C-alpha positions in Angstrom: -18.9 -5.4 7.6 -17.8 -8.9 6.6 -16.3 -12.0 8.1 -12.8 -10.9 7.1 -12.9 -8.2 9.7 -14.1 -10.8 12.3 -11.1 -13.0 11.4 -8.7 -10.0 11.7 -9.9 -9.2 15.1 -9.8 -12.8 16.3 -6.2 -13.1 15.0 -5.1 -9.9 16.6 -6.6 -10.8 19.9 -4.7 -14.2 19.9 -1.4 -12.5 18.9 -1.7 -9.5 21.2 -3.6 -10.8 24.2 -3.7 -8.1 26.9 -1.9 -5.6 24.6 -4.6 -4.8 22.0 -6.5 -1.5 22.9 -8.6 -0.7 19.9 -9.1 -1.6 16.2 -10.8 1.0 14.0 -11.9 0.8 10.4 -12.3 4.1 8.6 -12.4 5.6 5.1 -14.9 6.2 2.4 -15.8 2.5 2.2 -17.3 2.6 5.7 -20.1 5.0 4.6 -20.4 3.7 1.0 -23.3 1.7 -0.3 -22.9 -1.3 -2.6 -19.7 -3.2 -2.8 -16.7 -0.9 -2.1 -13.2 -1.8 -3.0 -11.2 -3.6 -0.2 -8.4 -1.0 -0.7 -10.9 1.7 0.3 -11.0 0.4 3.8 -8.3 1.7 6.2 -7.5 0.0 9.5 -6.0 1.6 12.7 -4.6 -0.8 15.2 -3.9 0.7 18.7 -1.9 -1.2 21.3 -0.4 -0.5 24.7 3.1 -1.1 23.4 4.7 -1.7 19.9 8.0 -3.4 20.4 9.7 -5.3 17.7 8.4 -8.6 19.1 4.8 -7.3 18.9 5.3 -6.4 15.2 6.8 -9.8 14.5 3.8 -11.5 16.1 1.4 -9.5 13.9 3.4 -9.9 10.7 1.6 -13.1 9.4 -1.8 -11.5 10.2 -0.9 -8.3 8.3 0.6 -10.3 5.4 -2.7 -12.3 5.0 -4.7 -9.0 5.3 -2.8 -7.2 2.5 -2.7 -10.3 0.3 -6.5 -10.2 0.3 -6.4 -6.7 -1.2 -6.7 -4.5 1.9 -4.3 -1.6 2.7 -1.5 -2.0 5.2 -2.9 -1.0 8.6 -1.6 1.9 10.6 -0.1 1.0 14.0 0.0 3.3 17.1 0.4 3.0 20.8 -2.4 4.4 22.9 0.0 7.1 24.1 1.0 8.0 20.6 -2.7 8.2 19.6 -3.5 10.7 22.3 -0.5 12.9 21.5 -1.0 12.9 17.7 -4.2 14.9 17.2 -2.3 18.2 16.8 0.2 16.7 14.5 -2.1 14.9 12.1 -5.3 17.1 12.0 -6.1 16.0 8.4 -5.9 12.3 9.1 -7.9 12.4 12.3 -10.6 14.7 10.9 -11.0 12.3 7.9 -11.0 9.3 10.2 -13.8 10.8 12.4 -16.0 11.5 9.3 -16.6 7.8 8.6 -15.4 5.1 11.0 -16.4 2.1 13.1 -14.8 0.6 16.1 -14.3 -3.1 15.5 -12.7 -3.9 18.8 -12.1 -2.2 22.2 -12.4 1.5 23.0 -13.9 4.1 20.7 -10.9 6.4 20.9 -12.3 8.9 18.4 -15.7 9.6 20.1 -14.7 12.5 22.3 -11.5 13.8 20.5 -11.3 16.7 18.1 -8.3 17.7 16.0 -7.5 21.3 16.1 -8.0 23.6 13.1 -4.9 25.6 14.0 -2.5 23.9 11.7 -5.0 22.4 9.3 -4.3 24.8 6.4 -0.6 24.4 6.9 -0.7 20.6 6.8 -3.1 20.6 3.9 -0.7 22.7 1.8 2.4 20.8 3.0 0.9 17.4 2.1 -0.6 18.5 -1.2 2.7 20.2 -2.3 4.8 17.2 -1.3 2.5 14.8 -3.2 2.6 17.1 -6.3 6.4 17.1 -6.3 6.4 13.4 -6.1 3.8 13.1 -8.9 6.0 15.1 -11.2 9.0 13.0 -10.5 7.4 9.6 -11.1 5.6 11.0 -14.2 8.8 11.1 -16.1 9.3 7.4 -16.5 5.6 6.6 -16.5 4.9 8.9 -19.4 6.7 6.4 -21.7 3.7 4.1 -21.4 0.1 5.2 -21.6 -0.9 2.3 -19.3 1.6 3.4 -16.7 0.5 7.0 -17.0 -3.1 6.0 -16.6 -2.2 3.9 -13.5 -0.2 6.8 -12.1 -3.3 9.0 -12.3 -5.8 6.5 -10.9 -3.5 5.5 -8.1 -2.7 9.0 -7.0 -6.1 10.7 -7.3 -7.5 9.1 -4.1 -4.7 10.6 -2.1 -5.1 14.0 -3.7 -8.8 14.1 -3.0 -8.3 12.9 0.5 -5.8 15.8 1.1 -8.3 18.3 -0.5 -11.1 17.4 1.9 -10.0 19.9 4.6 -10.4 22.8 2.3 -14.2 23.2 3.0 -13.4 22.8 6.7 -10.9 25.6 6.6 -13.8 27.7 5.3 -16.1 26.5 8.0 -18.1 24.0 5.9 -18.7 20.2 6.3 -17.0 18.6 3.3 -18.9 16.0 1.2 -18.2 12.4 1.8 -18.0 11.3 -1.9 -14.8 11.9 -3.8 -16.4 13.5 -6.9 -18.5 15.8 -4.7 -15.4 16.7 -2.7 -13.5 17.6 -5.8 -16.4 19.6 -7.2 -16.9 21.6 -3.9 -13.2 22.3 -3.5 -13.0 23.6 -7.0 -15.9 26.0 -6.3 -14.3 27.3 -3.1 -10.9 27.7 -4.7 -12.2 28.9 -8.1 -10.3 26.1 -9.8 -11.7 23.8 -12.5 -11.4 20.4 -10.9 -13.1 18.5 -13.7 -9.8 16.7 -14.6 -9.7 15.2 -11.1 -13.3 14.1 -11.5 -12.5 12.5 -14.9 -9.6 10.6 -13.3 -11.9 9.4 -10.6 -14.2 8.1 -13.3 -11.3 6.4 -15.1 -10.4 4.7 -11.8 -13.9 3.3 -11.5 -14.3 2.5 -15.2 -10.8 1.7 -16.5 -10.0 1.5 -20.2 -11.5 3.1 -23.3 -9.0 5.9 -23.7 -6.6 6.3 -26.6 -3.0 7.2 -25.9 -3.4 10.8 -26.9 -6.4 11.1 -24.6 -4.4 9.7 -21.7 -1.6 12.2 -22.4 -4.1 15.1 -22.6 -5.9 14.0 -19.4 -2.6 13.8 -17.5 -1.6 17.3 -18.7 -4.9 18.8 -17.5 -4.7 16.7 -14.3 -1.3 18.0 -13.4 -2.2 21.6 -14.2 -5.3 21.3 -12.1 -3.4 20.0 -9.1 -0.8 22.8 -9.5 -3.6 25.4 -9.4 -5.2 23.7 -6.4 -1.9 23.9 -4.4 -1.5 27.6 -5.4 -5.0 28.4 -4.3 -4.6 26.6 -0.9 -1.5 28.6 -0.3 -3.6 31.7 -0.6 -6.4 30.6 1.7 
């Protein structure tokens, strides 16, 4: 990884001596080559307890972490972690696909999230995010820059929530986002090229005229609507 992770662990150990159980980094950046974005790393911090005092003690650590461009960590107690695999099957399956234990116990090694509610949670999460996207698109559509940002900021979440689709069909999903979108489109018989175009725009921003951004959003929204409908029929 890098020295920032070492600093994070050192700071957490000092602030939570005797309470820190495990720190896990996960996400596409863990398996990526090259120089991934800091925001593509996700951190799970597991402790024995999570009282208000514990959160206050970690506040300056988390503030520095997010100021460097990393995402806000997820916090759980060890008991909550053990009880959550049936509640968050998407999240734990994604986590297991690419992770590394930075400190303490490897809590994921021998745990498996059930497929029983995987399709239900996939549809639930995708549908909820789609409703939210439509709402925020109304003010964002007044500015091409805001509309482009809305697409590039939302696409990572949508692709993450689409990853379980191959698993529902008994396949191992691809790691890469474009490959995931492509394979999900093939399974659902939906043209997911607008999602892939938005992913490309996220990696290579700029270069689109206002009418092109408006057209891309229209096809992006239609594509996501079709994906949700298809997941409903799985």
